[in-house]
C-alpha positions as CSV (number, residue, x, y, z in Angstrom):
1,M,93.2,110.9,93.5
2,R,89.9,110.6,95.3
3,T,89.0,107.2,97.0
4,K,85.5,106.2,96.4
5,R,83.5,106.5,99.7
6,Q,79.9,105.2,100.4
7,G,77.7,106.2,103.6
8,L,76.4,103.3,105.8
9,I,73.6,104.0,108.2
10,V,74.0,102.1,111.4
11,W,71.0,101.7,113.7
12,F,72.2,101.0,117.5
13,Q,70.6,100.4,120.8
14,H,72.6,102.9,122.9
15,M,74.3,106.0,122.6
16,K,77.5,104.9,124.7
17,N,78.2,102.2,121.7
18,L,79.0,105.2,119.3
19,K,82.7,105.2,120.3
20,Q,82.9,101.7,118.9
21,I,81.2,102.6,115.6
22,K,83.5,105.3,114.9
23,R,86.6,103.1,114.7
24,Y,85.0,101.7,111.3
25,G,84.8,105.0,109.3
26,H,84.4,108.7,109.3
27,L,81.4,109.7,111.6
28,L,79.1,112.2,109.9
29,Y,76.0,112.4,111.9
30,S,74.5,110.7,114.7
31,S,70.7,111.0,116.1
32,K,70.2,110.7,119.9
33,K,66.5,110.3,119.3
34,L,66.1,108.0,116.6
35,K,69.4,106.2,117.5
36,Y,71.3,106.0,114.2
37,A,74.7,107.0,112.9
38,V,76.0,108.1,109.4
39,I,79.5,107.1,108.6
40,Y,81.4,107.1,105.5
41,V,83.7,104.1,104.4
42,N,85.8,103.2,101.4
43,Q,83.6,101.2,99.0
44,D,86.5,98.6,98.6
45,E,85.9,97.8,102.2
46,L,82.2,98.3,102.6
47,E,81.2,94.7,102.6
48,K,83.8,93.7,105.4
49,I,82.9,96.6,107.3
50,E,79.3,96.0,107.3
51,K,79.7,92.1,108.3
52,K,81.9,93.5,111.4
53,L,79.4,96.1,112.4
54,L,76.2,93.4,112.5
55,K,78.6,91.0,114.4
56,F,77.9,93.7,117.4
57,T,75.2,92.9,119.7
58,F,73.9,96.6,120.2
59,V,73.6,97.0,116.2
60,S,70.0,96.5,115.0
61,K,70.9,96.9,111.3
62,V,73.2,98.3,108.7
63,D,71.8,100.3,105.6
64,R,73.7,101.4,102.7
65,S,73.7,104.8,100.9
66,Y,72.8,104.8,97.4
67,K,74.2,108.4,96.8
68,P,77.1,107.2,94.5
69,F,74.8,105.4,92.3
70,V,72.1,107.9,91.9
71,E,72.6,110.1,88.6
72,T,72.9,113.5,88.9
73,N,72.6,114.5,85.0
74,F,69.3,116.1,84.6
75,E,67.5,116.5,81.5
76,N,65.8,119.6,80.6
77,A,67.7,121.6,82.9
78,K,66.7,124.9,81.6
79,P,63.5,126.3,82.6
80,D,60.6,127.0,79.9
81,K,60.2,130.7,79.1
82,A,56.4,130.6,79.3
83,K,56.2,129.0,82.9
84,Q,59.2,131.5,84.2
85,Y,56.8,134.4,83.0
86,D,53.8,132.8,85.2
87,Y,56.3,132.3,88.4
88,K,57.0,135.8,88.3
89,M,53.4,137.0,87.9
90,G,52.4,135.0,91.2
91,I,50.0,132.7,89.3
């Protein structure tokens, strides 16, 4: 069974502190220029880990990813036949 996971965006001061952030979840991406990292953690441990990360002096803020809560079932997924013909003509 898959565990439910959610992303955390951690904003920090220096890249050298990235090693400490890695300990709290699976590091997916880090930006040197903007100084943030994206880590994935289990949803049941999310609040606990978020509080622990905010205790660090080098962490500016922690944002949650809303991806698990976004609905991916779209209405009207089939394209309209008339519009499809217009796209092929280059109009």
